[in-house]
Chimera marker file (.cmm) of the C-alpha trace (Angstrom):
<marker_set name="trace">
<marker id="1" x="0.087" y="-0.031" z="0.027" r="1" g="1" b="0" radius="0.5"/>
<marker id="2" x="1.464" y="3.487" z="-0.837" r="1" g="1" b="0" radius="0.5"/>
<marker id="3" x="0.295" y="6.667" z="0.661" r="1" g="1" b="0" radius="0.5"/>
<marker id="4" x="0.781" y="10.465" z="0.077" r="1" g="1" b="0" radius="0.5"/>
<marker id="5" x="0.347" y="12.810" z="2.876" r="1" g="1" b="0" radius="0.5"/>
<marker id="6" x="-0.048" y="16.580" z="2.334" r="1" g="1" b="0" radius="0.5"/>
<marker id="7" x="1.964" y="18.089" z="5.353" r="1" g="1" b="0" radius="0.5"/>
<marker id="8" x="1.878" y="21.619" z="3.904" r="1" g="1" b="0" radius="0.5"/>
<marker id="9" x="-0.752" y="24.165" z="3.653" r="1" g="1" b="0" radius="0.5"/>
<marker id="10" x="-1.160" y="24.412" z="0.004" r="1" g="1" b="0" radius="0.5"/>
<marker id="11" x="-3.479" y="21.749" z="-2.022" r="1" g="1" b="0" radius="0.5"/>
<marker id="12" x="-1.543" y="18.814" z="-2.952" r="1" g="1" b="0" radius="0.5"/>
<marker id="13" x="-1.688" y="17.824" z="-6.512" r="1" g="1" b="0" radius="0.5"/>
<marker id="14" x="-0.025" y="14.688" z="-7.940" r="1" g="1" b="0" radius="0.5"/>
<marker id="15" x="-0.201" y="12.306" z="-11.021" r="1" g="1" b="0" radius="0.5"/>
<marker id="16" x="0.393" y="8.598" z="-10.548" r="1" g="1" b="0" radius="0.5"/>
<marker id="17" x="1.782" y="6.345" z="-13.496" r="1" g="1" b="0" radius="0.5"/>
<marker id="18" x="1.574" y="2.718" z="-13.654" r="1" g="1" b="0" radius="0.5"/>
<marker id="19" x="2.396" y="-0.262" z="-16.179" r="1" g="1" b="0" radius="0.5"/>
<marker id="20" x="-0.541" y="-2.160" z="-14.216" r="1" g="1" b="0" radius="0.5"/>
<marker id="21" x="-3.434" y="-1.865" z="-16.670" r="1" g="1" b="0" radius="0.5"/>
<marker id="22" x="-6.180" y="-3.820" z="-14.624" r="1" g="1" b="0" radius="0.5"/>
<marker id="23" x="-7.395" y="-4.212" z="-11.974" r="1" g="1" b="0" radius="0.5"/>
<marker id="24" x="-7.852" y="-0.470" z="-10.856" r="1" g="1" b="0" radius="0.5"/>
<marker id="25" x="-8.667" y="0.565" z="-7.378" r="1" g="1" b="0" radius="0.5"/>
<marker id="26" x="-9.429" y="3.990" z="-6.312" r="1" g="1" b="0" radius="0.5"/>
<marker id="27" x="-10.390" y="5.345" z="-2.828" r="1" g="1" b="0" radius="0.5"/>
<marker id="28" x="-11.995" y="8.868" z="-2.004" r="1" g="1" b="0" radius="0.5"/>
<marker id="29" x="-11.217" y="9.470" z="1.844" r="1" g="1" b="0" radius="0.5"/>
<marker id="30" x="-13.308" y="12.758" z="2.005" r="1" g="1" b="0" radius="0.5"/>
<marker id="31" x="-16.231" y="10.749" z="0.760" r="1" g="1" b="0" radius="0.5"/>
<marker id="32" x="-15.577" y="7.299" z="2.215" r="1" g="1" b="0" radius="0.5"/>
<marker id="33" x="-16.565" y="5.752" z="-1.132" r="1" g="1" b="0" radius="0.5"/>
<marker id="34" x="-13.985" y="3.588" z="-3.474" r="1" g="1" b="0" radius="0.5"/>
<marker id="35" x="-14.186" y="1.972" z="-6.896" r="1" g="1" b="0" radius="0.5"/>
<marker id="36" x="-12.891" y="-1.130" z="-8.701" r="1" g="1" b="0" radius="0.5"/>
<marker id="37" x="-12.806" y="-1.350" z="-12.351" r="1" g="1" b="0" radius="0.5"/>
<marker id="38" x="-11.370" y="-4.279" z="-13.968" r="1" g="1" b="0" radius="0.5"/>
<marker id="39" x="-10.813" y="-5.235" z="-17.864" r="1" g="1" b="0" radius="0.5"/>
<marker id="40" x="-11.658" y="-8.798" z="-18.392" r="1" g="1" b="0" radius="0.5"/>
<marker id="41" x="-11.086" y="-10.841" z="-21.515" r="1" g="1" b="0" radius="0.5"/>
<marker id="42" x="-13.409" y="-10.256" z="-24.468" r="1" g="1" b="0" radius="0.5"/>
<marker id="43" x="-16.661" y="-12.720" z="-24.692" r="1" g="1" b="0" radius="0.5"/>
<marker id="44" x="-17.048" y="-15.398" z="-27.064" r="1" g="1" b="0" radius="0.5"/>
<marker id="45" x="-18.492" y="-12.810" z="-29.286" r="1" g="1" b="0" radius="0.5"/>
<marker id="46" x="-15.542" y="-10.607" z="-29.105" r="1" g="1" b="0" radius="0.5"/>
<marker id="47" x="-17.121" y="-8.020" z="-27.238" r="1" g="1" b="0" radius="0.5"/>
<marker id="48" x="-14.888" y="-6.374" z="-24.335" r="1" g="1" b="0" radius="0.5"/>
<marker id="49" x="-15.962" y="-6.920" z="-20.865" r="1" g="1" b="0" radius="0.5"/>
<marker id="50" x="-15.619" y="-5.069" z="-17.766" r="1" g="1" b="0" radius="0.5"/>
<marker id="51" x="-16.444" y="-5.421" z="-13.869" r="1" g="1" b="0" radius="0.5"/>
<marker id="52" x="-17.157" y="-1.981" z="-12.195" r="1" g="1" b="0" radius="0.5"/>
<marker id="53" x="-18.125" y="-1.287" z="-8.832" r="1" g="1" b="0" radius="0.5"/>
<marker id="54" x="-18.447" y="1.881" z="-6.578" r="1" g="1" b="0" radius="0.5"/>
<marker id="55" x="-19.238" y="1.942" z="-3.139" r="1" g="1" b="0" radius="0.5"/>
<marker id="56" x="-18.641" y="3.321" z="0.287" r="1" g="1" b="0" radius="0.5"/>
<marker id="57" x="-16.861" y="1.256" z="3.018" r="1" g="1" b="0" radius="0.5"/>
<marker id="58" x="-19.898" y="2.122" z="5.364" r="1" g="1" b="0" radius="0.5"/>
<marker id="59" x="-22.303" y="-0.038" z="3.065" r="1" g="1" b="0" radius="0.5"/>
<marker id="60" x="-19.635" y="-2.943" z="2.998" r="1" g="1" b="0" radius="0.5"/>
<marker id="61" x="-21.304" y="-6.627" z="3.888" r="1" g="1" b="0" radius="0.5"/>
<marker id="62" x="-19.327" y="-8.951" z="6.055" r="1" g="1" b="0" radius="0.5"/>
<marker id="63" x="-17.745" y="-11.771" z="4.185" r="1" g="1" b="0" radius="0.5"/>
<marker id="64" x="-20.019" y="-14.517" z="5.745" r="1" g="1" b="0" radius="0.5"/>
<marker id="65" x="-23.125" y="-12.455" z="5.218" r="1" g="1" b="0" radius="0.5"/>
<marker id="66" x="-26.102" y="-14.627" z="3.973" r="1" g="1" b="0" radius="0.5"/>
<marker id="67" x="-23.999" y="-17.774" z="3.931" r="1" g="1" b="0" radius="0.5"/>
<link id1="1" id2="2" r="1" g="1" b="0" radius="0.2"/>
<link id1="2" id2="3" r="1" g="1" b="0" radius="0.2"/>
<link id1="3" id2="4" r="1" g="1" b="0" radius="0.2"/>
<link id1="4" id2="5" r="1" g="1" b="0" radius="0.2"/>
<link id1="5" id2="6" r="1" g="1" b="0" radius="0.2"/>
<link id1="6" id2="7" r="1" g="1" b="0" radius="0.2"/>
<link id1="7" id2="8" r="1" g="1" b="0" radius="0.2"/>
<link id1="8" id2="9" r="1" g="1" b="0" radius="0.2"/>
<link id1="9" id2="10" r="1" g="1" b="0" radius="0.2"/>
<link id1="10" id2="11" r="1" g="1" b="0" radius="0.2"/>
<link id1="11" id2="12" r="1" g="1" b="0" radius="0.2"/>
<link id1="12" id2="13" r="1" g="1" b="0" radius="0.2"/>
<link id1="13" id2="14" r="1" g="1" b="0" radius="0.2"/>
<link id1="14" id2="15" r="1" g="1" b="0" radius="0.2"/>
<link id1="15" id2="16" r="1" g="1" b="0" radius="0.2"/>
<link id1="16" id2="17" r="1" g="1" b="0" radius="0.2"/>
<link id1="17" id2="18" r="1" g="1" b="0" radius="0.2"/>
<link id1="18" id2="19" r="1" g="1" b="0" radius="0.2"/>
<link id1="19" id2="20" r="1" g="1" b="0" radius="0.2"/>
<link id1="20" id2="21" r="1" g="1" b="0" radius="0.2"/>
<link id1="21" id2="22" r="1" g="1" b="0" radius="0.2"/>
<link id1="22" id2="23" r="1" g="1" b="0" radius="0.2"/>
<link id1="23" id2="24" r="1" g="1" b="0" radius="0.2"/>
<link id1="24" id2="25" r="1" g="1" b="0" radius="0.2"/>
<link id1="25" id2="26" r="1" g="1" b="0" radius="0.2"/>
<link id1="26" id2="27" r="1" g="1" b="0" radius="0.2"/>
<link id1="27" id2="28" r="1" g="1" b="0" radius="0.2"/>
<link id1="28" id2="29" r="1" g="1" b="0" radius="0.2"/>
<link id1="29" id2="30" r="1" g="1" b="0" radius="0.2"/>
<link id1="30" id2="31" r="1" g="1" b="0" radius="0.2"/>
<link id1="31" id2="32" r="1" g="1" b="0" radius="0.2"/>
<link id1="32" id2="33" r="1" g="1" b="0" radius="0.2"/>
<link id1="33" id2="34" r="1" g="1" b="0" radius="0.2"/>
<link id1="34" id2="35" r="1" g="1" b="0" radius="0.2"/>
<link id1="35" id2="36" r="1" g="1" b="0" radius="0.2"/>
<link id1="36" id2="37" r="1" g="1" b="0" radius="0.2"/>
<link id1="37" id2="38" r="1" g="1" b="0" radius="0.2"/>
<link id1="38" id2="39" r="1" g="1" b="0" radius="0.2"/>
<link id1="39" id2="40" r="1" g="1" b="0" radius="0.2"/>
<link id1="40" id2="41" r="1" g="1" b="0" radius="0.2"/>
<link id1="41" id2="42" r="1" g="1" b="0" radius="0.2"/>
<link id1="42" id2="43" r="1" g="1" b="0" radius="0.2"/>
<link id1="43" id2="44" r="1" g="1" b="0" radius="0.2"/>
<link id1="44" id2="45" r="1" g="1" b="0" radius="0.2"/>
<link id1="45" id2="46" r="1" g="1" b="0" radius="0.2"/>
<link id1="46" id2="47" r="1" g="1" b="0" radius="0.2"/>
<link id1="47" id2="48" r="1" g="1" b="0" radius="0.2"/>
<link id1="48" id2="49" r="1" g="1" b="0" radius="0.2"/>
<link id1="49" id2="50" r="1" g="1" b="0" radius="0.2"/>
<link id1="50" id2="51" r="1" g="1" b="0" radius="0.2"/>
<link id1="51" id2="52" r="1" g="1" b="0" radius="0.2"/>
<link id1="52" id2="53" r="1" g="1" b="0" radius="0.2"/>
<link id1="53" id2="54" r="1" g="1" b="0" radius="0.2"/>
<link id1="54" id2="55" r="1" g="1" b="0" radius="0.2"/>
<link id1="55" id2="56" r="1" g="1" b="0" radius="0.2"/>
<link id1="56" id2="57" r="1" g="1" b="0" radius="0.2"/>
<link id1="57" id2="58" r="1" g="1" b="0" radius="0.2"/>
<link id1="58" id2="59" r="1" g="1" b="0" radius="0.2"/>
<link id1="59" id2="60" r="1" g="1" b="0" radius="0.2"/>
<link id1="60" id2="61" r="1" g="1" b="0" radius="0.2"/>
<link id1="61" id2="62" r="1" g="1" b="0" radius="0.2"/>
<link id1="62" id2="63" r="1" g="1" b="0" radius="0.2"/>
<link id1="63" id2="64" r="1" g="1" b="0" radius="0.2"/>
<link id1="64" id2="65" r="1" g="1" b="0" radius="0.2"/>
<link id1="65" id2="66" r="1" g="1" b="0" radius="0.2"/>
<link id1="66" id2="67" r="1" g="1" b="0" radius="0.2"/>
</marker_set>
């Protein structure tokens, strides 16, 4: 896990570059939201496929919920 902390008084802006294409994870600490994007292999018909999920940690289910 990586973290950037702004210890100054000015707004922090940064650009992150990676060679990892998928999956993509992002966290928005101010709103408590997070997002997941995974590019999947093409379907049998050749159509691109992907998994996208945006949620809030406060609404997260327990791993065993409903089992």
